[in-house]
PAVOFI-441276 format. One record per residue: chain; x, y, z of N, C-alpha, C, O, CB in turn. Coordinates in steps of 0.001 Angstrom, whole numbers. Glycine has a CB too. Example, Ala and Ser with C-alpha at 12.3 -4.5 7.8 and 13.67 -1.06 7.14 Angstrom:
2
R  titi       nX       nY       nZ      caX      caY      caZ       cX       cY       cZ       oX       oY       oZ      cbX      cbY      cbZ
R     A    13190    -5690     7800    12300    -4500     7800    13200    -3300     7800    14236    -3319     8465    11308    -4473     9046
R     A    12850    -2250     7080    13670    -1060     7140    12900       30     7870    13409     1138     8039    14084     -598     5725
END
This chain:
241
R  titi       nX       nY       nZ      caX      caY      caZ       cX       cY       cZ       oX       oY       oZ      cbX      cbY      cbZ
R     A   -15693   -14708    -5401   -14896   -15146    -4382   -13523   -14387    -4224   -12843   -14043    -5191   -14696   -16548    -4591
R     A   -13239   -14197    -3120   -11913   -13363    -2898   -10878   -14531    -2547   -11072   -15418    -1715   -12042   -12120    -1556
R     A    -9633   -14343    -3418    -8669   -15423    -3253    -7628   -14634    -2519    -7320   -13480    -2815    -8147   -16151    -4655
R     A    -7047   -15412    -1433    -5879   -14849     -818    -4549   -15648    -1111    -4625   -16728    -1697    -6125   -14773      671
R     A    -3496   -15205     -767    -2328   -15942    -1006    -1161   -15833       19    -1095   -14887      804    -1870   -15559    -2271
R     A     -355   -16716      -14      824   -16818      906     2045   -16804      162     2123   -17561     -806      797   -18050     1748
R     A     3160   -15954      499     4284   -15868     -171     5339   -16496      795     5458   -16038     1931     4548   -14436     -610
R     A     6059   -17471      387     7186   -17966     1414     8481   -17237     1310     9299   -17571      452     7533   -19485     1201
R     A     8692   -16337     2071    10011   -15472     2103    10927   -15667     3282    11824   -14850     3493     9666   -13987     2097
R     A    10735   -16755     4089    11391   -16798     5359    12825   -17501     5330    13596   -17453     6288    10467   -17515     6328
R     A    13110   -18177     4099    14269   -18973     3935    15648   -18306     4231    15786   -17084     4168    14256   -19454     2593
R     A    16617   -19117     4543    18001   -18532     4846    18751   -18154     3681    19679   -17348     3757    18845   -19477     5599
R     A    18361   -18747     2505    19009   -18567     1281    20619   -18723     1151    21407   -17953      601    18631   -17280      884
R     A    20901   -20071     1886    22355   -20407     1942    22999   -20448      625    24138   -20009      468    22574   -21712     2594
R     A    22280   -20984     -368    22712   -21033    -1750    23185   -19657    -2348    23893   -19619    -3354    21577   -21574    -2572
R     A    22729   -18438    -1631    22713   -17075    -2193    23808   -16379    -1670    23887   -15180    -1940    21468   -16324    -1920
R     A    24726   -16936     -925    25719   -16115     -301    26717   -15501    -1354    27030   -16104    -2381    26470   -16953      744
R     A    27153   -14352    -1045    27227   -13592      114    26120   -12595      532    25966   -12073     1636    28357   -12935       12
R     A    25269   -12421     -765    24029   -11529     -436    23477   -11749      747    23288   -10833     1547    22966   -11652    -1336
R     A    23117   -13158     1014    22265   -13447     2301    23008   -13460     3566    22492   -13999     4546    21580   -14790     2216
R     A    24107   -12950     3640    25116   -12769     4796    24410   -11458     5544    24316   -11341     6765    26875   -12459     4203
R     A    23942   -10515     4580    23435    -9227     5082    22122    -8893     4788    21582    -7950     5366    24176    -8204     4637
R     A    21427    -9698     3784    19936    -9478     3424    19190   -10581     3213    19853   -11608     3066    19752    -8730     2280
R     A    17973   -10697     3148    17009   -11882     2920    17043   -12037     1535    17148   -11056      798    15507   -11688     3428
R     A    16973   -13056     1158    17018   -13566     -295    15661   -12852    -1235    15720   -12563    -2430    16894   -15416     -226
R     A    14528   -12681     -376    13400   -12173     -906    13497   -10808    -1411    12620   -10304    -2114    12435   -12261       -9
R     A    14814   -10071     -969    14846    -8782    -1409    15891    -8507    -2428    16318    -7383    -2693    14993    -7948     -329
R     A    16328    -9791    -3062    17358    -9689    -4212    16754    -8911    -5236    15689    -9312    -5708    17809   -11071    -4814
R     A    17347    -7705    -5714    16874    -7016    -6826    16932    -7647    -8257    18017    -8090    -8632    17558    -5852    -6835
R     A    15920    -7716    -9025    15966    -7997   -10306    15509    -6853   -11190    14349    -6442   -11209    15240    -9141   -10512
R     A    16560    -6339   -11962    16260    -5173   -12764    15662    -4005   -11829    14836    -3180   -12218    15231    -5584   -13927
R     A    16154    -4061   -10661    15738    -2974    -9731    14445    -3258    -8877    14067    -2397    -8082    15504    -1710   -10553
R     A    13801    -4369    -9009    12572    -4752    -8290    13023    -6030    -7474    13533    -6984    -8061    11276    -5052    -9340
R     A    12826    -6023    -6124    13052    -7071    -5185    12183    -8331    -5703    11097    -8153    -6254    12644    -6578    -3675
R     A    12649    -9426    -5522    11826   -10745    -5941    10494   -10719    -5123     9516   -11264    -5634    12700   -12227    -5584
R     A    10384   -10172    -3985     9390   -10087    -3223     8348    -9167    -3974     7198    -9568    -4155     9834    -9638    -1903
R     A     8686    -8171    -4322     7908    -7108    -5069     7331    -7650    -6338     6172    -7460    -6707     8801    -5887    -5410
R     A     8257    -8355    -6986     7777    -8862    -8274     6665    -9971    -8182     5850   -10145    -9089     8964    -9410    -9038
R     A     6693   -10782    -6908     5695   -11643    -6816     4411   -11024    -6217     3330   -11559    -6466     6155   -12747    -6083
R     A     4477    -9953    -5463     3343    -9242    -5093     2480    -8645    -6142     1256    -8537    -6072     3728    -8281    -4278
R     A     3323    -8227    -7229     2747    -7724    -8473     2229    -8624    -9352     1252    -8417   -10071     3610    -7034    -9158
R     A     2917    -9686    -9298     2427   -10864   -10044     1087   -11424    -9733      288   -11785   -10597     3329   -11902    -9876
R     A      854   -11485    -8260     -316   -11996    -7892    -1453   -10735    -8005    -2631   -11029    -8208     -128   -12647    -6423
R     A    -1098    -9524    -7882    -2015    -8567    -8098    -2703    -8281    -9583    -3743    -7649    -9767    -1373    -7471    -7648
R     A    -1882    -8891   -10580    -2304    -8827   -11926    -3404    -9826   -11918    -4159    -9761   -12889    -1167    -9116   -12981
R     A    -3654   -10741   -11021    -4823   -11744   -11074    -5885   -11366   -10053    -6844   -12094    -9798    -4329   -13247   -10777
R     A    -5670   -10227    -9503    -6800    -9603    -8605    -6378   -10290    -7180    -7277   -10383    -6343    -8548   -10038    -9164
R     A    -5313   -10688    -6905    -5001   -11319    -5572    -4321   -10202    -4938    -3242    -9852    -5415    -4091   -12692    -5610
R     A    -4840    -9538    -3840    -4192    -8344    -3216    -4235    -8621    -1739    -3692    -7758    -1049    -4930    -6943    -3586
R     A    -4734    -9583    -1147    -4675    -9938      270    -3646   -11121      501    -3883   -12275      143    -6128   -10343      778
R     A    -2441   -10710     1153    -1335   -11591     1037     -907   -11840     2718    -1173   -11057     3630      -58   -10845        2
R     A     -276   -12967     2824      430   -13213     4090     1741   -13423     3631     1893   -13972     2540      -99   -14396     4956
R     A     2753   -13055     4325     4225   -13268     4070     4916   -13839     5313     4852   -13227     6379     4926   -11911     3658
R     A     5551   -14955     5202     6207   -15359     6374     7760   -14730     6460     8306   -14424     5401     6191   -16956     6387
R     A     8360   -14568     7542     9522   -13794     7660    10401   -14511     8828     9937   -14932     9888     9132   -12237     7978
R     A    11597   -14558     8471    12650   -15067     9419    14014   -14426     9392    14373   -13567    10198    12857   -16472     9174
R     A    14791   -14932     8349    16049   -14260     8092    16084   -12694     7758    15698   -12203     6697    16640   -14963     6993
R     A    16506   -12140     8625    16617   -10551     8317    15147   -10002     8111    14865    -9309     7134    17567   -10222     6855
R     A    14196   -10358     9113    12847   -10037     8969    12531    -8693     8994    11510    -8228     8488    12134   -10627     9870
R     A    13436    -8013     9608    13189    -6558     9732    13305    -5812     8484    12567    -4846     8287    14097    -5964    10684
R     A    14233    -6207     7566    14453    -5684     6268    13309    -5901     5325    12983    -5099     4450    15649    -6255     5718
R     A    12713    -7070     5574    11368    -7406     4695    10250    -6483     5326     9526    -5865     4545    10860    -9165     4797
R     A    10069    -6353     6641     9076    -5509     7037     9168    -4123     6738     8215    -3367     6550     8929    -5626     8272
R     A    10506    -3808     6704    10828    -2102     6326    10405    -2106     4879     9691    -1168     4525    12679    -1496     6473
R     A    10757    -3078     3932    10433    -2657     2585     9012    -2717     2480     8426    -1834     1854    11091    -3482     1517
R     A     8353    -3707     3049     6797    -3595     2904     6152    -2339     3303     5323    -1781     2584     6130    -4626     3702
R     A     6528    -1887     4450     6141     -625     4910     6264      569     4059     5343     1318     3732     6801     -394     5991
R     A     7658      673     3698     8117     1804     2968     7305     1850     1575     7009     2916     1034     9716     1704     2759
R     A     7013      723     1109     6257      660     -308     4847      564     -194     4201      503    -1240     6674     -537    -1165
R     A     4186      536     1030     2810      391     1261     2343     -711      608     1335     -623      -93     2077     1491      902
R     A     3054    -1938      767     2731    -3197      343     2511    -3458    -1241     1817    -4347    -1735     1569    -3527     1071
R     A     3277    -2457    -1926     3106    -2204    -3351     1837    -2481    -3909     1613    -3185    -4894     4007    -2910    -4072
R     A      893    -1774    -3092     -418    -1741    -3528    -1505    -2785    -3086    -2714    -2735    -3311     -318    -1772    -4833
R     A     -733    -3824    -2347    -1655    -4995    -1864    -1634    -4826     -132     -843    -4106      478     -962    -6688    -2451
R     A    -2539    -5545      388    -2711    -5802     1911    -1975    -6800     2258    -2336    -7922     1904    -4039    -6097     2378
R     A     -657    -6624     3104      107    -7603     3543      203    -7879     4945      467    -6998     5764     1219    -7410     3103
R     A      -18    -9163     5269      121    -9485     6824     1440   -10133     6728     2047   -10407     5692    -1118   -10520     7566
R     A     1855   -10370     8121     3106   -10975     8241     2916   -12162     9271     2260   -12027    10304     4199    -9914     8682
R     A     3529   -13304     8912     3518   -14466     9825     4936   -14578    10168     5792   -14869     9334     2919   -15821     9198
R     A     5203   -14321    11534     6473   -14078    12166     7178   -15402    12481     6663   -16099    13356     6280   -13250    13433
R     A     8304   -15837    11871     8789   -17090    12190    10406   -16942    12938    11260   -17816    13092     8763   -17970    10745
R     A    10428   -15515    13308    11860   -15255    13772    12369   -16159    14834    13578   -16362    14940    11993   -13870    14293
R     A    11433   -16755    15685    12145   -17807    16695    12431   -18952    16108    13144   -19731    16740    11362   -18198    17886
R     A    11995   -19305    14888    12435   -20659    14356    11787   -20938    12930    10583   -20763    12742    11998   -21844    15408
R     A    12528   -21319    12080    11907   -21505    10635    11041   -22939    10809    11307   -23926    11495    13249   -21628     9295
R     A    10004   -22695    10000     8939   -23724    10184     8801   -24863     9003     8169   -25918     9027     7577   -22946    10304
R     A     9730   -24202     7806     9608   -24991     6502     8248   -24642     6049     7487   -23900     6669     9800   -26630     6658
R     A     7969   -25274     4828     6758   -24831     3897     5458   -25284     4670     4490   -24537     4815     6818   -25584     2296
R     A     5531   -26747     5218     4368   -27171     5761     3844   -26429     6929     2707   -25986     7086     4514   -28439     6070
R     A     5099   -26354     7903     4823   -25613     9281     4341   -24077     9022     3530   -23478     9728     6272   -25595    10243
R     A     4961   -23589     7941     4635   -22193     7438     2943   -21952     7302     2246   -21068     7800     5405   -22001     5895
R     A     2599   -23019     6489     1273   -23030     6068      426   -23084     7414     -381   -22189     7662     1000   -24255     5065
R     A      599   -23998     8149     -249   -24280     9477     -160   -22978    10259    -1212   -22577    10756      357   -25599    10437
R     A      906   -22285    10433      856   -21205    11352      124   -20120    10799     -212   -19192    11536     2151   -20771    11744
R     A     -201   -20125     9428     -828   -18951     8738    -2237   -19353     8475    -3001   -18594     7879      -80   -18537     7377
R     A    -2626   -20601     8928    -3900   -21116     8453    -5011   -20044     8926    -6008   -19838     8233    -4177   -22646     9056
R     A    -4810   -19457     9996    -5916   -18467    10613    -6282   -17490     9462    -7434   -17066     9376    -5332   -17561    12003
R     A    -5273   -17111     8535    -5691   -16228     7547    -6078   -16911     6386    -6709   -16268     5546    -4729   -15297     7248
R     A    -5799   -18198     6157    -6100   -18729     4735    -7160   -19948     4914    -7152   -20898     4131    -4633   -19282     3944
R     A    -8003   -19864     5915    -8969   -20854     6199   -10413   -20730     5583   -11355   -21450     5912    -9072   -20898     7595
R     A   -10460   -19788     4707   -11959   -19655     4151   -12160   -20044     2610   -13100   -20784     2323   -12457   -18087     4312
R     A   -11307   -19570     1617   -11448   -20013      415   -10256   -20609     -245    -9173   -20413      306   -11925   -19054     -269
R     A   -10287   -21261    -1267    -9025   -21823    -1911    -8021   -20517    -1889    -8438   -19360    -1934    -9332   -22454    -3577
R     A    -6721   -20864    -1816    -5754   -19959    -1696    -4533   -20296    -2621    -4291   -21418    -3064    -5401   -19868     -293
R     A    -3797   -19154    -2847    -2716   -19507    -3736    -1452   -19263    -2771    -1445   -18426    -1868    -2712   -18577    -5176
R     A     -356   -20143    -3105     1062   -20167    -2454     2165   -20067    -3531     2203   -20808    -4513     1293   -21543    -1599
R     A     3005   -19152    -3284     4158   -18945    -4142     5513   -18801    -3344     5512   -18259    -2238     3911   -17690    -4995
R     A     6515   -19226    -3840     7813   -19088    -3404     8330   -17720    -3753     8077   -17274    -4872     8647   -20144    -3962
R     A     9074   -16972    -2844     9529   -15592    -3265    10526   -15666    -4218    10660   -14763    -5043    10033   -14776    -2169
R     A    11408   -16866    -4195    12533   -16725    -5153    12147   -17499    -6469    13086   -17896    -7159    13920   -17305    -4511
R     A    11039   -17717    -6829    10638   -18015    -8281    10095   -16807    -8885     9551   -15915    -8233     9576   -19155    -8403
R     A    10276   -16800   -10302     9644   -15932   -11115     9122   -16511   -12376     9806   -17226   -13108    10480   -14909   -11372
R     A     7656   -16120   -12654     7202   -16919   -13764     6056   -15951   -14392     5637   -14975   -13770     6644   -18473   -13265
R     A     5635   -16281   -15563     4513   -15565   -16313     3482   -16524   -16403     2548   -16149   -17112     4889   -15031   -17747
R     A     3344   -17792   -15841     2252   -18700   -15926     1027   -17991   -15782      901   -17061   -14986     2335   -19752   -14954
R     A       21   -18447   -16608    -1409   -17932   -16444    -2117   -18360   -15392    -2905   -19293   -15542    -2196   -18217   -17489
R     A    -1944   -17733   -14139    -2565   -18045   -12966    -4122   -18094   -12941    -4761   -18828   -12188    -2105   -17142   -12048
R     A    -4691   -17187   -13894    -5976   -17301   -14070    -6585   -18717   -14614    -7610   -19212   -14145    -6267   -16254   -14895
R     A    -5875   -19256   -15587    -6130   -20601   -16126    -5902   -21744   -15139    -6622   -22738   -15238    -5265   -20823   -17314
R     A    -4950   -21684   -14183    -4684   -22475   -13268    -5868   -22460   -12049    -6291   -23418   -11402    -3324   -22111   -12864
R     A    -6221   -21134   -11976    -7251   -21025   -10824    -8662   -21724   -11308    -9483   -22297   -10592    -7511   -19347   -10417
R     A    -8710   -21501   -12803   -10061   -21987   -13318   -10267   -23579   -13168   -11279   -24176   -12799   -10197   -21584   -14888
R     A    -9013   -24096   -13560    -9051   -25545   -13394    -9050   -26013   -11912    -9606   -27065   -11596    -7866   -26147   -14112
R     A    -8458   -25266   -11061    -8539   -25722    -9590   -10142   -25640    -9246   -10697   -26601    -8712    -7556   -24667    -8510
R     A   -10825   -24496    -9565   -12288   -24407    -9119   -13146   -25565    -9858   -14143   -26073    -9345   -12918   -22877    -9498
R     A   -12681   -25881   -11001   -13648   -26758   -11677   -13485   -28206   -11348   -14480   -28929   -11407   -13547   -26595   -13138
R     A   -12290   -28714   -10996   -12066   -30094   -10537   -12042   -30220    -9148   -12237   -31340    -8677   -10868   -30636   -11030
R     A   -11780   -28998    -8193   -11886   -29079    -6918   -11073   -30181    -6122   -11627   -30835    -5238   -13167   -29183    -6730
R     A    -9577   -30393    -6502    -8781   -31074    -5760    -8452   -30622    -4485    -8877   -29518    -4144    -7806   -31257    -6368
R     A    -7693   -31355    -3634    -7026   -30687    -2456    -6206   -29702    -2819    -6196   -28652    -2176    -6273   -31543    -1656
R     A    -5368   -29902    -3942    -4323   -28930    -4226    -3995   -29071    -5633    -4102   -30200    -6113    -3086   -29104    -3355
R     A    -3609   -28107    -6381    -3236   -28045    -7673    -1815   -27567    -7527    -1487   -26587    -6859    -4158   -27166    -8538
R     A     -927   -28412    -8271      613   -27886    -8295     1078   -27527    -9819      833   -28266   -10773     1698   -29143    -7664
R     A     1751   -26345    -9909     2085   -25863   -11163     3481   -26696   -11339     4354   -26797   -10478     2179   -24152   -11224
R     A     3496   -27256   -12614     4716   -28125   -13019     4966   -27855   -14410     4122   -27314   -15125     4506   -29695   -12815
R     A     6137   -28228   -14826     6759   -28111   -16252     7369   -29435   -16420     7501   -30239   -15497     7893   -26883   -16451
R     A     7766   -29647   -17728     8515   -30823   -18216     9784   -30587   -18177    10504   -31470   -18643     8214   -31241   -19487
R     A    10336   -29541   -17709    11792   -29288   -17561    12559   -30338   -16812    12025   -30878   -15844    12004   -28007   -16877
R     A    13737   -30657   -17178    14549   -31486   -16421    15079   -30982   -14922    15472   -29852   -14632    15670   -31752   -17297
R     A    14978   -32139   -14062    15199   -31719   -12694    15639   -32883   -11848    15026   -33946   -11939    13951   -31093   -12118
R     A    16658   -32752   -11033    16972   -33747   -10051    15764   -34376    -9278    15662   -35581    -9048    17893   -33139    -9094
R     A    14864   -33421    -8905    13720   -33855    -8095    12455   -33589    -8861    12251   -32562    -9508    13686   -33137    -6724
R     A    11683   -34522    -8745    10211   -34239    -9513     9104   -35178    -8946     9332   -36255    -8394    10300   -34552   -11245
R     A     7814   -34602    -9166     6817   -35209    -8741     6332   -36265    -9869     6670   -36070   -11036     5852   -34207    -8331
R     A     5644   -37234    -9567     5319   -38221   -10406     3512   -38236   -10471     2775   -38320    -9489     6081   -39645    -9811
R     A     3170   -38149   -11624     1656   -37974   -12060     1168   -39058   -12851     1949   -39569   -13653     1415   -36714   -12888
R     A     -155   -39550   -12740     -503   -40631   -13581    -1372   -39808   -14907    -1369   -38594   -15111    -1469   -41848   -12629
R     A    -1931   -40630   -15528    -2611   -40009   -16852    -3616   -39225   -16470    -3966   -38463   -17372    -3198   -41008   -17864
R     A    -4314   -39102   -15313    -5317   -38242   -15099    -4713   -36919   -14291    -5430   -36093   -13727    -6454   -39017   -14337
R     A    -3318   -36873   -14339    -2706   -35636   -13801    -2719   -35552   -12282    -2521   -34499   -11676    -3420   -34434   -14355
R     A    -2964   -36728   -11701    -2999   -36866   -10209    -1762   -37225    -9664    -1057   -38024   -10281    -3956   -37836    -9761
R     A    -1368   -36715    -8517     -143   -36906    -7953       24   -38223    -7317     -714   -38506    -6374      102   -35904    -7055
R     A     1064   -39202    -7796     1231   -40455    -7245     2515   -40644    -6571     2614   -41660    -5883     1064   -41410    -8215
R     A     3491   -39873    -6639     4730   -40083    -5992     5754   -38911    -6281     5467   -37834    -6803     5286   -41432    -6440
R     A     6972   -39310    -5856     8253   -38327    -6010     9284   -39100    -6151     9338   -40237    -5680     8573   -37363    -4854
R     A    10312   -38481    -6895    11455   -39080    -7202    12558   -37964    -6962    12409   -36766    -7205    11393   -39666    -8635
R     A    13780   -38617    -6401    14901   -37666    -6308    16212   -38489    -7017    16881   -39316    -6397    15178   -37214    -4608
R     A    16442   -38123    -8379    17192   -38936    -9317    18648   -38794    -8760    19407   -39745    -8946    17018   -38435   -10903
R     A    19035   -37855    -8192    20450   -37690    -7582    20802   -38506    -6472    21973   -38855    -6323    20667   -36365    -7129
R     A    19867   -38861    -5641    20034   -39858    -4676    19401   -41209    -4888    19374   -42106    -4045    19589   -39359    -3515
R     A    18929   -41256    -6021    18280   -42844    -6405    17090   -43130    -5634    16813   -44304    -5389    19333   -44151    -6047
R     A    16288   -42099    -5188    15130   -42331    -4107    13783   -42192    -4841    13679   -41335    -5718    15189   -41194    -2820
R     A    12806   -42946    -4545    11549   -42925    -5167    10536   -43427    -4112    10739   -44397    -3381    11552   -43782    -6471
R     A     9331   -42596    -4113     8139   -42852    -3396     6968   -42947    -4268     6781   -42149    -5187     7927   -41850    -2408
R     A     6153   -43942    -3983     4894   -44013    -4622     3929   -44004    -3642     4042   -44735    -2658     4740   -45137    -5467
R     A     2828   -43134    -3818     1709   -43137    -2953      493   -43660    -3456     -381   -43908    -2626     1466   -41915    -2529
R     A      241   -43899    -4788     -762   -44485    -5267     -222   -45769    -6020      124   -45698    -7199    -1522   -43533    -6068
R     A     -172   -46756    -5412      406   -48140    -6039     -199   -48771    -7156      398   -49652    -7776      392   -49182    -5091
R     A    -1430   -48357    -7483    -2033   -49053    -8511    -1918   -48329    -9982    -2657   -48577   -10935    -3468   -49255    -8092
R     A     -970   -47497    -9971     -778   -46860   -11141      334   -47584   -11980     1335   -48090   -11473     -465   -45442   -10859
R     A       42   -47575   -13339     1240   -48077   -14244     2005   -47012   -14889     3229   -47044   -14764      758   -48985   -15376
R     A     1493   -46134   -15519     2400   -45237   -16313     2321   -43681   -15446     1375   -42903   -15316     1785   -45148   -18098
R     A     3577   -43625   -14993     3706   -42298   -14249     4588   -41351   -15038     5506   -41821   -15709     4324   -42499   -12789
R     A     4379   -40128   -15002     5129   -39040   -15882     5656   -38187   -14807     4949   -37799   -13876     4149   -38143   -17002
R     A     6907   -37894   -14940     7848   -36980   -14313     7554   -35605   -14577     7507   -35290   -15766     9184   -37242   -14726
R     A     7333   -34668   -13669     6967   -33228   -13769     7816   -32395   -12688     7930   -32804   -11533     5344   -33043   -13519
R     A     8339   -31332   -13086     9090   -30550   -12262     8284   -29613   -11467     7495   -28943   -12132    10040   -29876   -13002
R     A     8296   -29423   -10278     7375   -28324    -9343     7988   -27037    -9534     9194   -26791    -9493     7344   -28628    -7624
R     A     7044   -26245    -9745     7441   -24702   -10022     7298   -23839    -8848     7561   -22638    -8915     6550   -24043   -11143
R     A     6913   -24374    -7830     6682   -23481    -6371     5469   -22631    -6398     5388   -21640    -5672     7943   -22399    -6044
R     A     4500   -22993    -7230     3292   -22227    -7255     2069   -23318    -6839     1880   -24313    -7539     3097   -21512    -8808
R     A     1328   -23067    -5746      207   -24011    -5417    -1145   -23333    -5383    -1154   -22129    -5127      449   -24678    -4063
R     A    -2361   -23998    -5623    -3526   -23584    -5321    -3858   -24603    -4362    -3468   -25743    -4615    -4420   -23391    -6439
R     A    -4556   -24383    -3230    -4810   -25290    -1892    -6241   -24930    -1482    -6667   -23782    -1356    -3684   -24945     -545
R     A    -6885   -25996    -1303    -8274   -26115     -673    -8099   -25849      887    -7292   -26581     1460    -8951   -27652     -955
R     A    -8657   -25038     1518    -8454   -24930     3096    -8741   -26184     3810    -8162   -26420     4870    -9381   -23842     3736
R     A    -9669   -27079     3262    -9704   -28299     3961    -8564   -29161     4186    -8621   -30195     4851   -10531   -28995     3408
R     A    -7448   -28678     3574    -6195   -29307     3735    -5734   -29212     5316    -4982   -30021     5860    -5144   -28605     2734
R     A    -6309   -28111     5918    -5842   -27710     7451    -6494   -28791     8322    -5969   -29055     9404    -6393   -26079     7993
R     A    -7626   -29451     7918    -8095   -30454     8733    -7501   -31830     8693    -7778   -32717     9500    -9360   -30551     8494
R     A    -6617   -31946     7639    -6086   -33268     7206    -4493   -33303     7678    -3899   -34353     7921    -6273   -33451     5490
R     A    -3932   -32045     7765    -2568   -32171     8084    -2286   -32633     9684    -2771   -32014    10630    -1914   -30773     7748
R     A    -1640   -33523     9795    -1543   -33914    11274      -62   -33544    11754      237   -33607    12947    -1861   -35587    11496
R     A      800   -33177    10824     2116   -32672    11516     1987   -31303    12085     1133   -30516    11678     3319   -32636    10513
R     A     2813   -31031    13002     2924   -29788    13651     4453   -29306    13687     5325   -30146    13461     2317   -29917    15077
R     A     4762   -28136    13931     5961   -27768    13927     6742   -27453    12669     6264   -26672    11847     6489   -28606    14552
R     A     7933   -28030    12477     8725   -27810    11252     8523   -29006    10273     8793   -30132    10690    10263   -27634    11612
R     A     8094   -28851     9078     7846   -29993     8271     7783   -29358     6688     7537   -28174     6460     6386   -30786     8803
R     A     8027   -30275     5752     7703   -29814     4436     6415   -30003     3897     5858   -31049     4228     8505   -30336     3598
R     A     5739   -29149     3057     4449   -29384     2664     4497   -30387     1448     3437   -30731      925     3752   -28051     2336
R     A     5676   -30851     1001     5764   -31891     -183     5553   -33239      652     4933   -34111       43     7364   -31856    -1110
R     A     5939   -33525     1853     5879   -34524     2728     4230   -34628     2966     3641   -35708     2913     6822   -34201     4053
R     A     3677   -33568     3190     2137   -33542     3332     1528   -33988     2113      687   -34881     2207     1572   -32143     3662
R     A     1832   -33482      896     1233   -33982     -260     1295   -35361     -527      313   -36016     -875     1710   -33386    -1271
R     A     2444   -35823     -372     2660   -37260     -588     1930   -38226      189     1432   -39254     -270     3950   -37549     -398
R     A     1889   -37831     1439     1040   -38606     2423     -462   -38486     2099    -1182   -39473     2254     1292   -38089     3896
R     A     -956   -37341     1664    -2498   -37221     1598    -2879   -37618      128    -4061   -37869     -109    -3049   -35630     1973
R     A    -1914   -37690     -902    -2222   -38150    -2254    -2591   -39423    -2386    -3208   -39744    -3402    -1230   -37989    -3080
R     A    -2306   -40321    -1460    -3008   -41770    -1529    -4380   -41748    -1483    -4982   -42585    -2156    -2627   -42678     -426
R     A    -5038   -40898     -773    -6609   -40764     -703    -7099   -39477    -1156    -8322   -39389    -1258    -7148   -40950      723
R     A    -6385   -38433    -1456    -7069   -37179    -1779    -6420   -36837    -3142    -5237   -37102    -3352    -6878   -35987     -616
R     A    -7230   -36228    -4086    -6603   -35678    -5264    -5904   -34413    -5236    -6378   -33344    -4850    -7501   -35560    -6186
R     A    -4601   -34646    -5728    -3822   -33637    -5939    -3278   -33541    -7183    -2600   -34457    -7645    -2953   -33614    -5111
R     A    -3550   -32302    -7913    -3490   -32379    -9328    -2460   -31470    -9845    -2198   -30446    -9213    -4785   -32084    -9931
R     A    -1831   -31766   -10980     -862   -30844   -11607    -1588   -29785   -12644    -2701   -29957   -13141      250   -31744   -12389
R     A     -790   -28745   -12846    -1230   -27734   -13934      159   -27458   -14575     1072   -26887   -13979    -2028   -26264   -13317
R     A      229   -27943   -15917     1274   -28086   -16717     1388   -26704   -17299      468   -26332   -18028     1113   -29214   -17708
R     A     2352   -25934   -17080     2589   -24535   -17786     3887   -24453   -18686     4388   -23361   -18952     2722   -23375   -16652
R     A     4433   -25690   -19163     5464   -25682   -19892     5284   -24621   -21131     4235   -24448   -21752     5703   -27072   -20273
R     A     6381   -24029   -21332     6245   -22924   -22363     6077   -21622   -21827     6247   -20646   -22556     5131   -23144   -23244
R     A     5736   -21487   -20539     5754   -20227   -19820     7064   -19969   -19319     7861   -20865   -19044     4797   -20194   -18723
R     A     7336   -18502   -19176     8573   -18086   -18568     8689   -18502   -17099     7774   -18346   -16290     8711   -16607   -18689
R     A     9979   -19087   -16790     9986   -19650   -15358    11526   -19413   -14985    12323   -19485   -15921     9478   -21381   -15252
R     A    11944   -19178   -13898    13104   -19253   -13399    13146   -19354   -11810    12474   -18587   -11120    13781   -18180   -13908
R     A    14006   -20383   -11239    14385   -20127    -9841    15454   -19652    -9597    16545   -20164    -9848    14372   -21056    -9125
R     A    15169   -18231    -8883    16385   -17566    -8622    17093   -18001    -7253    17098   -17363    -6201    16096   -16089    -8631
R     A    17633   -19123    -7491    18257   -19705    -6209    19656   -19465    -5745    20106   -19626    -4611    18190   -21042    -6293
R     A    20374   -18979    -7015    21848   -18874    -6804    21939   -17420    -7527    21096   -16862    -8229    22859   -20233    -7536
R     A    23297   -16966    -7109    23581   -15690    -7720    23789   -15615    -9191    23546   -14580    -9812    24697   -15174    -7130
R     A    24230   -16687    -9752    24484   -16803   -11291    23035   -16814   -11865    22971   -16689   -13088    25383   -18247   -11755
R     A    21964   -16931   -11246    20641   -16886   -11859    20195   -15623   -12100    19249   -15384   -12851    19686   -17518   -11115
R     A    20813   -14807   -11515    20357   -13245   -11514    20244   -12544   -13140    19324   -11894   -13637    21639   -12304   -10550
R     A    21343   -12892   -13620    21528   -12409   -14862    20510   -12959   -16038    20017   -12253   -16918    22912   -12700   -15160
R     A    20329   -14204   -15881    19226   -15010   -16662    17893   -14317   -16233    17106   -13925   -17095    19205   -16723   -16266
R     A    17670   -14184   -15048    16350   -13603   -14336    16103   -12141   -15179    15066   -11853   -15776    16628   -13312   -12434
R     A    17079   -11464   -15092    17005    -9970   -15598    16680    -9909   -17235    16005    -9034   -17777    18546    -9181   -15279
R     A    17318   -11041   -17893    17073   -11046   -19258    15533   -11551   -19565    14944   -11219   -20594    18166   -11957   -19935
R     A    14983   -12345   -18606    13653   -12708   -18790    12609   -11796   -18216    11483   -11812   -18714    13485   -13965   -18276
R     A    12891   -10987   -17194    11858   -10187   -16476    12495    -8778   -16537    13221    -8383   -15625    11544   -10725   -14890
R     A    12241    -8105   -17511    12774    -6725   -17701    11967    -5667   -17130    12535    -4596   -16916    12936    -6426   -19095
R     A    10790    -5780   -16859    10076    -4771   -16371     9365    -5104   -15051     8670    -4255   -14493     9183    -4365   -17364
END
């Protein structure tokens, strides 16, 4: 089975100013390698070399980097969102033409991890949920809630005191922080009713009431969200090559 992947790289990166006043966040260099390149190479280590990348903010710079570096050894298609950001859910729907055959991977361009994607894929193919979400037990103000069978049952925003439960018959729920890596079955495209701009998290919460959406806990793996400039030094300490 050939697995494809999508890298979300279209965001405005407002938390990463002043870099993002002149560049897309996906091209922030970590020890000389842009975030986008690092994620292309990460996926390539697991045999995933057919990718689609969405672009919006300074899209031309992303296209130029991909072309100049010949996709860093991978075949990269572009999903053009220059006329308007679609967020994660809308971006997936727009790219569905490329992702509609086999289970596929999704990763945020601004995260770096060494989680064992092969183990995550193995679990996903064995259990066959609608989606598998990479999570850890690290503290976070926003988290998913899973039952003892590792099925998604809700979401919590601690800073705002918000909680949403999708499977109401569950007693014990465990908080897990999402790592921005997904494995998704293409049948999700038949179930998504939203169109335009929307978050895939909202879709997961809606569908989890009737569909199995599982977690894959990779606590102990290297992981960093390079969301702010102050994260660069830590990222460079973790990912040196």
